[in-house]
N, CA, C and O atoms as a MOPAC input file, in Angstrom:
PM7 MOZYME 1SCF
protein

 N     16.37600 1    -4.28600 1    11.08700 1
 C     15.17100 1    -3.56600 1    10.82600 1
 C     15.26100 1    -2.21400 1    11.65400 1
 O     15.74500 1    -2.24500 1    12.78600 1
 N     14.84800 1    -1.15600 1    11.16000 1
 C     14.86900 1     0.09100 1    11.77600 1
 C     13.78700 1     0.22400 1    12.74000 1
 O     12.77000 1    -0.45700 1    12.60300 1
 N     13.91600 1     1.02900 1    13.68500 1
 C     12.98800 1     1.34100 1    14.75300 1
 C     11.72100 1     1.92100 1    14.03900 1
 O     11.83100 1     2.74600 1    13.13200 1
 N     10.55600 1     1.47400 1    14.47000 1
 C      9.29300 1     1.92100 1    13.76800 1
 C      9.29200 1     1.77500 1    12.28800 1
 O      8.85100 1     2.65300 1    11.54700 1
 N      9.78300 1     0.67400 1    11.87800 1
 C      9.66100 1     0.28100 1    10.38200 1
 C      8.09700 1    -0.00700 1    10.07500 1
 O      7.46700 1    -0.83300 1    10.73600 1
 N      7.57600 1     0.66900 1     9.12000 1
 C      6.11100 1     0.47200 1     8.79900 1
 C      6.16900 1    -0.41600 1     7.43200 1
 O      6.87200 1    -0.15500 1     6.45600 1
 N      5.31500 1    -1.47600 1     7.56600 1
 C      5.06300 1    -2.26500 1     6.48000 1
 C      3.72300 1    -2.35800 1     6.00800 1
 O      2.83000 1    -2.12900 1     6.82300 1
 N      3.40900 1    -2.66700 1     4.78800 1
 C      2.02300 1    -3.10400 1     4.42300 1
 C      1.68800 1    -4.47600 1     4.66700 1
 O      2.49700 1    -5.36200 1     4.39400 1
 N      0.56000 1    -4.72600 1     5.16200 1
 C      0.12100 1    -6.29300 1     5.29900 1
 C     -0.91700 1    -6.55900 1     4.15700 1
 O     -1.78100 1    -5.72400 1     3.89000 1
 N     -0.81300 1    -7.64500 1     3.55000 1
 C     -1.68200 1    -8.08000 1     2.54200 1
 C     -2.54100 1    -9.34700 1     2.80000 1
 O     -2.07100 1   -10.39000 1     3.25200 1
 N     -3.81100 1    -9.16500 1     2.47900 1
 C     -4.70200 1   -10.39600 1     2.51200 1
 C     -4.95100 1   -10.74800 1     0.98200 1
 O     -5.55600 1    -9.94300 1     0.27400 1
 N     -4.50600 1   -11.89700 1     0.49700 1
 C     -4.73200 1   -12.00800 1    -0.90400 1
 C     -6.19200 1   -12.70900 1    -1.12400 1
 O     -6.67700 1   -12.62000 1    -2.25200 1
 N     -6.82700 1   -13.31300 1    -0.23900 1
 C     -8.02100 1   -13.83300 1    -0.39200 1
 C     -8.91700 1   -13.42800 1     0.67000 1
 O     -8.85900 1   -14.00200 1     1.75700 1
 N     -9.80200 1   -12.42200 1     0.44100 1
 C    -10.70400 1   -11.96200 1     1.51400 1
 C    -11.43000 1   -12.99300 1     2.33600 1
 O    -11.78300 1   -12.76700 1     3.49400 1
 N    -11.64000 1   -14.11800 1     1.71800 1
 C    -12.49700 1   -15.16600 1     2.44300 1
 C    -11.50500 1   -15.81000 1     3.53600 1
 O    -11.98900 1   -16.26600 1     4.57300 1
 N    -10.19900 1   -15.84600 1     3.32000 1
 C     -9.35900 1   -16.54000 1     4.11400 1
 C     -8.36400 1   -15.58400 1     4.75200 1
 O     -7.19600 1   -15.47000 1     4.38100 1
 N     -8.95700 1   -14.87500 1     5.79200 1
 C     -8.22700 1   -13.78500 1     6.56800 1
 C     -6.82800 1   -14.26600 1     7.26700 1
 O     -5.92300 1   -13.51800 1     7.63700 1
 N     -6.86500 1   -15.63500 1     7.35700 1
 C     -5.70400 1   -16.18400 1     7.99200 1
 C     -4.39500 1   -16.06700 1     7.19000 1
 O     -3.28800 1   -16.02300 1     7.72800 1
 N     -4.59800 1   -16.02200 1     5.90000 1
 C     -3.47800 1   -16.01000 1     4.86200 1
 C     -3.03000 1   -14.58000 1     4.76700 1
 O     -3.82500 1   -13.77400 1     4.28400 1
 N     -1.84900 1   -14.16900 1     5.17100 1
 C     -1.39900 1   -12.81100 1     5.16600 1
 C      0.00600 1   -12.80300 1     4.77700 1
 O      0.67800 1   -13.80000 1     5.04200 1
 N      0.58300 1   -11.72300 1     4.13000 1
 C      1.84700 1   -11.47100 1     3.97400 1
 C      2.19100 1   -10.10200 1     4.16200 1
 O      1.23400 1    -9.32900 1     4.21400 1
 N      3.46900 1    -9.56600 1     4.29100 1
 C      3.83700 1    -8.33200 1     4.29500 1
 C      4.94000 1    -7.77600 1     3.47100 1
 O      5.78600 1    -8.57000 1     3.05700 1
 N      5.04300 1    -6.49300 1     3.17300 1
 C      6.02700 1    -6.01500 1     2.44600 1
 C      6.15000 1    -4.57600 1     2.54000 1
 O      5.14100 1    -4.00500 1     2.95400 1
 N      7.23500 1    -3.79500 1     2.22700 1
 C      7.28200 1    -2.49300 1     2.29400 1
 C      6.73300 1    -1.73900 1     1.06600 1
 O      6.65000 1    -0.51200 1     1.02500 1
 N      6.35800 1    -2.57900 1     0.05200 1
 C      5.71800 1    -1.86300 1    -1.11800 1
 C      4.43000 1    -2.53300 1    -1.61000 1
 O      4.05900 1    -3.59700 1    -1.11400 1
 N      3.75900 1    -1.92700 1    -2.56500 1
 C      2.39500 1    -2.29200 1    -2.98300 1
 C      2.63400 1    -2.37900 1    -4.53000 1
 O      3.13100 1    -1.42100 1    -5.12200 1
 N      2.28900 1    -3.49200 1    -5.16200 1
 C      2.05700 1    -3.57400 1    -6.63000 1
 C      0.76400 1    -3.44800 1    -7.00100 1
 O     -0.03000 1    -4.32600 1    -6.66400 1
 N      0.39200 1    -2.47800 1    -7.66100 1
 C     -1.10100 1    -2.03000 1    -7.90300 1
 C     -1.30500 1    -1.72200 1    -9.32500 1
 O     -0.37300 1    -1.63100 1   -10.12400 1
 N     -2.65100 1    -1.55000 1    -9.64900 1
 C     -2.92200 1    -1.07900 1   -11.10600 1
 C     -3.58200 1     0.33500 1   -10.94000 1
 O     -4.42000 1     0.56200 1   -10.06700 1
 N     -3.13800 1     1.27800 1   -11.85000 1
 C     -3.78100 1     2.68600 1   -11.93100 1
 C     -3.96600 1     2.74100 1   -13.45000 1
 O     -3.09900 1     2.61900 1   -14.31600 1
 N     -5.33300 1     2.96000 1   -13.59500 1
 C     -5.84700 1     3.12100 1   -15.06100 1
 C     -5.32600 1     2.02400 1   -16.08200 1
 O     -5.05400 1     2.31100 1   -17.24800 1
 N     -5.21700 1     0.85000 1   -15.59900 1
 C     -4.64400 1    -0.24500 1   -16.35100 1
 C     -3.23300 1    -0.40400 1   -16.34500 1
 O     -2.73200 1    -1.41500 1   -16.83700 1
 N     -2.51000 1     0.53600 1   -15.81200 1
 C     -0.90900 1     0.40900 1   -15.84800 1
 C     -0.30300 1    -0.25700 1   -14.47300 1
 O     -0.82500 1    -0.07800 1   -13.37200 1
 N      0.63500 1    -0.89100 1   -14.65000 1
 C      1.21800 1    -1.46600 1   -13.48500 1
 C      2.13600 1    -0.48000 1   -12.72100 1
 O      2.95400 1     0.19400 1   -13.34800 1
 N      2.00700 1    -0.37900 1   -11.31200 1
 C      2.83500 1     0.58700 1   -10.68700 1
 C      3.15000 1    -0.20500 1    -9.32600 1
 O      2.38200 1    -1.01900 1    -8.81200 1
 N      4.28100 1     0.13100 1    -8.87800 1
 C      4.82200 1    -0.14800 1    -7.48900 1
 C      4.99600 1     1.04600 1    -6.64000 1
 O      5.45400 1     2.08700 1    -7.11200 1
 N      4.63300 1     0.92600 1    -5.35700 1
 C      4.72700 1     2.23500 1    -4.49000 1
 C      5.43000 1     1.77400 1    -3.15300 1
 O      5.22900 1     0.66200 1    -2.66300 1
 N      6.22300 1     2.66800 1    -2.63500 1
 C      6.61700 1     2.41200 1    -1.16700 1
 C      6.14700 1     3.76900 1    -0.47900 1
 O      5.90000 1     4.78000 1    -1.13600 1
 N      6.05100 1     3.69800 1     0.83800 1
 C      5.75500 1     4.91900 1     1.56400 1
 C      6.71200 1     5.15900 1     2.59500 1
 O      6.86700 1     4.26800 1     3.43000 1
 N      7.39300 1     6.22600 1     2.68500 1
 C      8.30100 1     6.66500 1     3.84500 1
 C      8.29000 1     8.15300 1     3.94000 1
 O      7.96600 1     8.83800 1     2.97000 1
 N      8.61500 1     8.63700 1     5.01700 1
 C      8.77400 1    10.00600 1     5.43600 1
 C      7.65000 1    10.89600 1     4.85100 1
 O      7.88600 1    11.98200 1     4.32200 1
 N      6.39500 1    10.35700 1     4.98100 1
 C      5.19100 1    11.03100 1     4.62500 1
 C      4.91700 1    11.16000 1     3.07900 1
 O      4.06100 1    11.94000 1     2.66200 1
 N      5.67200 1    10.37100 1     2.24600 1
 C      5.41400 1    10.37400 1     0.78400 1
 C      5.31100 1     9.05500 1     0.18500 1
 O      5.95600 1     8.12400 1     0.66900 1
 N      4.51700 1     8.88000 1    -0.87900 1
 C      4.56500 1     7.76700 1    -1.69100 1
 C      5.65600 1     7.82100 1    -2.63600 1
 O      5.94200 1     8.90400 1    -3.14600 1
 N      6.33300 1     6.71300 1    -2.94100 1
 C      7.34700 1     6.81000 1    -4.11900 1
 C      6.79900 1     5.73500 1    -5.11700 1
 O      6.73600 1     4.55000 1    -4.79000 1
 N      6.42000 1     6.17300 1    -6.29500 1
 C      5.72500 1     5.50500 1    -7.35500 1
 C      6.75600 1     5.12600 1    -8.40800 1
 O      7.61400 1     5.94400 1    -8.74100 1
 N      6.69500 1     3.84300 1    -8.96900 1
 C      7.54300 1     3.40100 1    -9.94300 1
 C      6.72700 1     2.57500 1   -10.99100 1
 O      6.16800 1     1.51600 1   -10.70800 1
 N      6.71000 1     3.13100 1   -12.17300 1
 C      5.87200 1     2.41400 1   -13.30000 1
 C      6.60600 1     1.26300 1   -13.68300 1
 O      7.80400 1     1.24400 1   -13.96600 1
 N      5.76000 1     0.23200 1   -13.67600 1
 C      6.15400 1    -1.06800 1   -14.02500 1
 C      7.28100 1    -1.61800 1   -12.94900 1
 O      8.01800 1    -2.55900 1   -13.24300 1
 N      7.33800 1    -1.01800 1   -11.81600 1
 C      8.41500 1    -1.37100 1   -10.87900 1
 C      9.86600 1    -0.71900 1   -11.24200 1
 O     10.84900 1    -0.96500 1   -10.54400 1
 N      9.91500 1    -0.00400 1   -12.20500 1
 C     11.19000 1     0.52500 1   -12.71800 1
 C     11.67700 1     1.76500 1   -11.70000 1
 O     10.94000 1     2.73100 1   -11.50000 1
 N     12.75300 1     1.66000 1   -11.19300 1
 C     13.09600 1     2.86000 1   -10.28300 1
 C     13.62700 1     4.07200 1   -11.16400 1
 O     13.81600 1     5.18500 1   -10.67200 1
 N     13.82200 1     3.81900 1   -12.31200 1
 C     14.23200 1     5.03400 1   -13.03800 1
 C     12.98500 1     5.91600 1   -13.51200 1
 O     13.07300 1     7.04300 1   -13.99800 1
 N     11.84300 1     5.21900 1   -13.28800 1
 C     10.52600 1     5.97100 1   -13.63200 1
 C      9.81500 1     6.35200 1   -12.42000 1
 O      8.59100 1     6.25400 1   -12.33200 1
 N     10.52700 1     6.76600 1   -11.52700 1
 C      9.94100 1     7.23100 1   -10.16000 1
 C      9.51900 1     8.62100 1   -10.05400 1
 O     10.20300 1     9.55500 1   -10.47200 1
 N      8.27100 1     8.76100 1    -9.43400 1
 C      7.78000 1    10.12600 1    -8.94300 1
 C      7.19000 1    10.02800 1    -7.50900 1
 O      6.82400 1     8.93600 1    -7.07500 1
 N      7.10400 1    11.06500 1    -6.83800 1
 C      6.77700 1    11.05800 1    -5.46500 1
 C      5.43800 1    11.87600 1    -5.49800 1
 O      5.23500 1    12.74600 1    -6.34500 1
 N      4.45900 1    11.51000 1    -4.43200 1
 C      3.24400 1    12.15900 1    -4.26900 1
 C      2.79300 1    12.02900 1    -2.77700 1
 O      3.33500 1    11.20200 1    -2.04300 1
 N      1.91100 1    12.75700 1    -2.38600 1
 C      1.26900 1    12.52800 1    -0.98500 1
 C      0.12000 1    11.64600 1    -0.86300 1
 O     -0.51500 1    11.55900 1     0.18800 1
 N     -0.21700 1    10.85300 1    -2.13100 1
 C     -1.26800 1     9.95200 1    -2.11900 1
 C     -1.13900 1     8.89700 1    -3.16400 1
 O     -0.26500 1     9.01700 1    -4.02200 1
 N     -1.89100 1     7.93800 1    -3.15700 1
 C     -1.73100 1     6.79700 1    -4.19200 1
 C     -3.10700 1     6.65300 1    -4.79600 1
 O     -4.09200 1     6.50700 1    -4.07200 1
 N     -3.19600 1     6.69500 1    -6.18900 1
 C     -4.46300 1     6.46500 1    -6.79400 1
 C     -4.28800 1     5.08700 1    -7.27700 1
 O     -3.21100 1     4.69900 1    -7.73100 1
 N     -5.44800 1     4.26200 1    -7.17600 1
 C     -5.33800 1     2.79400 1    -7.62200 1
 C     -6.70500 1     2.39700 1    -8.11300 1
 O     -7.71700 1     2.95600 1    -7.69100 1
 N     -6.73100 1     1.44000 1    -8.99700 1
 C     -7.85000 1     0.71900 1    -9.52600 1
 C     -8.50000 1    -0.20900 1    -8.44800 1
 O     -7.82300 1    -1.03800 1    -7.84100 1
 N     -9.85600 1    -0.03600 1    -8.23300 1
 C    -10.38900 1    -0.98200 1    -7.38200 1
 C    -10.86800 1    -2.15600 1    -8.39500 1
 O    -10.55800 1    -2.13900 1    -9.58600 1
 N    -11.56300 1    -3.05800 1    -7.87100 1
 C    -11.80300 1    -4.38100 1    -8.53900 1
 C    -12.84900 1    -4.12600 1    -9.67800 1
 O    -12.94500 1    -4.94200 1   -10.59500 1
 N    -13.62700 1    -3.01500 1    -9.63100 1
 C    -14.58700 1    -2.57500 1   -10.62500 1
 C    -13.93500 1    -1.70700 1   -11.63100 1
 O    -14.62300 1    -1.24400 1   -12.54000 1
 N    -12.56700 1    -1.42200 1   -11.54700 1
 C    -11.97200 1    -0.38600 1   -12.55200 1
 C    -12.09500 1     0.96200 1   -12.26800 1
 O    -11.71300 1     1.85100 1   -13.02800 1
 N    -12.72300 1     1.17000 1   -10.97900 1
 C    -12.84800 1     2.71200 1   -10.68800 1
 C    -11.58300 1     3.13000 1    -9.79200 1
 O    -11.01700 1     2.38200 1    -8.99600 1
 N    -11.23100 1     4.52100 1   -10.07900 1
 C    -10.13200 1     5.02200 1    -9.52200 1
 C    -10.41800 1     5.42900 1    -8.05300 1
 O    -11.37400 1     6.13300 1    -7.72700 1
 N     -9.47900 1     4.90700 1    -7.17900 1
 C     -9.72600 1     5.27200 1    -5.79600 1
 C     -8.38700 1     5.84100 1    -5.27100 1
 O     -7.37100 1     5.68500 1    -5.94800 1
 N     -8.35100 1     6.49000 1    -4.09500 1
 C     -7.31500 1     7.18300 1    -3.56000 1
 C     -6.99200 1     6.62900 1    -2.25700 1
 O     -7.90000 1     6.40500 1    -1.45700 1
 N     -5.67400 1     6.36700 1    -1.95100 1
 C     -5.10500 1     6.03400 1    -0.57200 1
 C     -4.31000 1     7.28000 1    -0.12800 1
 O     -3.62400 1     7.90100 1    -0.94000 1
 N     -4.40800 1     7.64000 1     1.16700 1
 C     -3.55100 1     8.55600 1     1.88200 1
 C     -3.33000 1     7.86800 1     3.21200 1
 O     -4.12600 1     7.10000 1     3.75200 1
 N     -2.03600 1     8.27700 1     3.71200 1
 C     -1.63900 1     7.75400 1     4.91400 1
 C     -1.40100 1     8.82800 1     5.83100 1
 O     -0.60300 1     9.68000 1     5.44100 1
 N     -1.95400 1     8.99000 1     7.04900 1
 C     -1.85800 1    10.11800 1     7.84800 1
 C     -1.64900 1     9.44300 1     9.31100 1
 O     -2.40400 1     8.56600 1     9.73100 1
 N     -0.64000 1     9.90300 1     9.97500 1
 C     -0.30000 1     9.50700 1    11.49600 1
 C     -0.41600 1     7.95300 1    11.54700 1
 O     -0.97600 1     7.46100 1    12.52700 1
 N      0.01400 1     7.23400 1    10.67700 1
 C      0.19100 1     5.85600 1    10.68700 1
 C     -1.06900 1     5.14600 1    10.36100 1
 O     -1.17400 1     3.93500 1    10.55500 1
 N     -2.04600 1     5.88000 1     9.86200 1
 C     -3.49400 1     5.23600 1     9.48300 1
 C     -3.73800 1     5.45500 1     8.04200 1
 O     -3.36800 1     6.45100 1     7.42100 1
 N     -4.45000 1     4.35700 1     7.51000 1
 C     -4.80000 1     4.49700 1     6.02600 1
 C     -6.17100 1     5.11200 1     5.94100 1
 O     -7.00500 1     4.88400 1     6.81700 1
 N     -6.43800 1     5.93400 1     4.84400 1
 C     -7.53000 1     6.74400 1     4.48100 1
 C     -7.85100 1     6.44200 1     2.98800 1
 O     -6.93700 1     6.59300 1     2.17700 1
 N     -9.01300 1     6.04800 1     2.57900 1
 C     -9.35500 1     5.60100 1     1.23400 1
 C    -10.70900 1     6.28600 1     0.99500 1
 O    -11.49700 1     6.67600 1     1.85600 1
 N    -10.83300 1     6.36200 1    -0.42600 1
 C    -12.00300 1     6.89000 1    -1.04300 1
 C    -11.91700 1     7.17000 1    -2.40900 1
 O    -10.83300 1     7.01700 1    -2.97200 1
 N    -12.95600 1     7.58000 1    -3.06300 1
 C    -12.82100 1     7.83300 1    -4.60800 1
 C    -11.69700 1     8.81000 1    -4.97300 1
 O    -11.50600 1     9.75100 1    -4.20300 1
 N    -11.01400 1     8.69900 1    -5.95100 1
 C     -9.86000 1     9.75300 1    -6.42400 1
 C    -10.74900 1    11.05700 1    -6.60500 1
 O    -11.77900 1    11.15100 1    -7.27300 1
 N    -10.11900 1    12.03500 1    -5.86200 1
 C    -10.74400 1    13.35200 1    -6.06600 1
 C    -11.81300 1    13.54000 1    -4.96600 1
 O    -12.10600 1    14.70700 1    -4.70500 1
 N    -12.39200 1    12.62300 1    -4.33500 1
 C    -13.44800 1    12.70600 1    -3.26800 1
 C    -12.78500 1    12.68200 1    -1.91400 1
 O    -11.58400 1    12.77900 1    -1.66100 1
 N    -13.88500 1    12.52200 1    -1.03200 1
 C    -13.40800 1    12.44600 1     0.40700 1
 C    -12.90500 1    11.04300 1     0.74300 1
 O    -13.28900 1    10.01900 1     0.17700 1
 N    -12.00000 1    11.10800 1     1.73000 1
 C    -11.39200 1     9.82000 1     2.13400 1
 C    -11.90400 1     9.48400 1     3.48600 1
 O    -12.32800 1    10.41500 1     4.17100 1
 N    -11.92000 1     8.35200 1     3.93300 1
 C    -12.22500 1     7.92100 1     5.36100 1
 C    -11.26400 1     6.77800 1     5.73700 1
 O    -10.72000 1     6.15200 1     4.82800 1
 N    -11.02000 1     6.46400 1     7.04700 1
 C    -10.22500 1     5.62900 1     7.53400 1
 C    -10.65900 1     4.13800 1     7.15600 1
 O    -11.78300 1     3.72100 1     7.43500 1
 N     -9.78300 1     3.42900 1     6.56300 1
 C    -10.22900 1     2.04400 1     6.13300 1
 C     -8.90300 1     1.36700 1     5.51500 1
 O     -7.76800 1     1.82300 1     5.65300 1
 N     -9.24800 1     0.19600 1     4.81000 1
 C     -8.16200 1    -0.57600 1     4.22100 1
 C     -8.35200 1    -0.38200 1     2.78400 1
 O     -9.41000 1    -0.00800 1     2.27900 1
 N     -7.20000 1    -0.67300 1     2.10200 1
 C     -7.09700 1    -0.44900 1     0.56400 1
 C     -7.54800 1    -1.84000 1    -0.04800 1
 O     -6.92000 1    -2.86800 1     0.20400 1
 N     -8.57700 1    -1.82500 1    -0.79900 1
 C     -9.11600 1    -2.90200 1    -1.60500 1
 C     -8.80500 1    -2.65100 1    -2.99000 1
 O     -9.38900 1    -1.76000 1    -3.60700 1
 N     -7.89400 1    -3.40100 1    -3.53300 1
 C     -7.47600 1    -2.97300 1    -4.98800 1
 C     -7.06500 1    -4.29800 1    -5.79400 1
 O     -6.95500 1    -5.43300 1    -5.33100 1
 N     -6.87300 1    -3.88800 1    -7.06200 1
 C     -6.51200 1    -4.98300 1    -8.18500 1
 C     -4.96400 1    -4.94200 1    -8.21500 1
 O     -4.34300 1    -3.89500 1    -8.39900 1
 N     -4.38200 1    -6.14700 1    -8.02400 1
 C     -3.01200 1    -6.31700 1    -8.03500 1
 C     -2.53900 1    -6.51800 1    -9.48800 1
 O     -3.30800 1    -6.62300 1   -10.44300 1
 N     -1.15800 1    -6.56100 1    -9.55700 1
 C     -0.51800 1    -6.93300 1   -10.93200 1
 C     -1.05600 1    -8.19300 1   -11.57400 1
 O     -1.19500 1    -8.36500 1   -12.78500 1
 N     -1.37300 1    -9.14400 1   -10.50400 1
 C     -1.99400 1   -10.49900 1   -10.97300 1
 C     -3.32800 1   -10.39400 1   -11.47100 1
 O     -3.86100 1   -11.36400 1   -12.01100 1
 N     -3.93600 1    -9.25700 1   -11.33100 1
 C     -5.42400 1    -9.14500 1   -11.71100 1
 C     -6.36200 1    -9.69100 1   -10.45900 1
 O     -7.58600 1    -9.78600 1   -10.54900 1
 N     -5.71900 1    -9.98100 1    -9.46200 1
 C     -6.56300 1   -10.43800 1    -8.27500 1
 C     -6.96500 1    -9.34600 1    -7.22500 1
 O     -6.44600 1    -8.23000 1    -7.23400 1
 N     -7.84000 1    -9.69800 1    -6.39600 1
 C     -8.28900 1    -8.76500 1    -5.39500 1
 C     -7.34000 1    -8.84800 1    -4.23600 1
 O     -7.11300 1    -9.92900 1    -3.69200 1
 N     -6.77700 1    -7.71400 1    -3.84500 1
 C     -5.96200 1    -7.80100 1    -2.65800 1
 C     -6.48900 1    -6.71900 1    -1.56300 1
 O     -7.06200 1    -5.70700 1    -1.96700 1
 N     -6.30300 1    -6.92700 1    -0.26700 1
 C     -6.53100 1    -5.85600 1     0.74600 1
 C     -5.24300 1    -5.69800 1     1.47700 1
 O     -4.53200 1    -6.62000 1     1.87600 1
 N     -5.02200 1    -4.38600 1     1.61000 1
 C     -3.79100 1    -3.83900 1     2.31200 1
 C     -4.14000 1    -3.16100 1     3.44800 1
 O     -5.12300 1    -2.41900 1     3.46200 1
 N     -3.38100 1    -3.35200 1     4.48300 1
 C     -3.55900 1    -2.59000 1     5.71200 1
 C     -1.98100 1    -2.22200 1     6.28900 1
 O     -0.98900 1    -2.64300 1     5.69500 1
 N     -1.90400 1    -1.52100 1     7.31700 1
 C     -0.55300 1    -1.24400 1     7.82100 1
 C     -0.27400 1    -1.88200 1     9.15200 1
 O     -1.13300 1    -2.12700 1     9.99800 1
 N      1.06000 1    -2.13500 1     9.25600 1
 C      1.58000 1    -2.68600 1    10.50500 1
 C      2.90600 1    -1.94300 1    10.79400 1
 O      3.72100 1    -1.65200 1     9.92000 1
 N      3.02300 1    -1.69900 1    11.95800 1
 C      4.35800 1    -0.96700 1    12.39200 1
 C      5.05000 1    -1.97000 1    13.36900 1
 O      4.53800 1    -2.40000 1    14.40300 1
 N      6.36800 1    -2.29900 1    12.86000 1
 C      7.28500 1    -3.15900 1    13.77900 1
 C      8.07400 1    -2.27100 1    14.62900 1
 O      8.66400 1    -1.30100 1    14.15400 1
 N      8.10300 1    -2.56700 1    15.86300 1
 C      8.96300 1    -1.81300 1    16.86500 1
 C     10.07600 1    -2.77800 1    17.36300 1
 O      9.75800 1    -3.93700 1    17.62700 1
 N     11.25700 1    -2.40000 1    17.49400 1
 C     12.20000 1    -3.05800 1    18.03300 1
 C     12.29500 1    -2.87600 1    19.57400 1
 O     12.55400 1    -1.78000 1    20.07100 1
 N     12.08600 1    -3.92900 1    20.26400 1
 C     11.85700 1    -3.71100 1    21.76200 1
 C     13.11500 1    -3.95900 1    22.53200 1
 O     13.25500 1    -3.55500 1    23.68600 1
 N     14.01700 1    -4.62100 1    21.88600 1
 C     15.31900 1    -4.98600 1    22.54600 1
 C     16.43300 1    -5.04400 1    21.48700 1
 O     16.22200 1    -5.48700 1    20.35800 1
 N     17.65300 1    -4.56900 1    21.90500 1
 C     18.71000 1    -4.43400 1    20.92100 1
 C     19.10800 1    -5.82400 1    20.39800 1
 O     19.52600 1    -5.97700 1    19.25000 1
 N     18.96700 1    -6.82600 1    21.27300 1
 C     19.38200 1    -8.26000 1    20.95000 1
 C     18.45400 1    -8.76400 1    19.74000 1
 O     18.89200 1    -9.69000 1    19.05900 1
 N     17.24100 1    -8.23400 1    19.43900 1
 C     16.38200 1    -8.51700 1    18.36800 1
 C     17.00500 1    -8.20400 1    17.05000 1
 O     16.68500 1    -8.83400 1    16.04200 1
 N     17.82200 1    -7.31600 1    17.03500 1
 C     18.48700 1    -6.90600 1    15.72100 1
 C     19.74100 1    -7.74800 1    15.26800 1
 O     20.40200 1    -7.36000 1    14.30500 1
 N     20.05100 1    -8.80900 1    15.90200 1
 C     21.17000 1    -9.57400 1    15.68400 1
 C     20.79900 1   -10.66900 1    14.66100 1
 O     21.64400 1   -11.48800 1    14.30000 1

């Protein structure tokens, strides 16, 4: 694990906040299409249908919420900002429709290596 590695943390069932998982990527819907995104060095890397040959970069991520409305995610200084696509964003969590059609909530966590022995 690299120093200051940033991961997304997901809650699959909002009523059960104890159930969480983490990943460096998000599988989300955008205008009914399946996308995967990673975030590194201040940019989102978007892959249509998870296909790395169909990749583009952007400074934001537009995603479908559970009502089919397009929303925007921006990450600044290690914090998430969300709001309607094209509108103002405010600090918060990403609540979105995943590839499975279910409601997911994404947040950020940063892992920091405290001791070299932890990398073994």
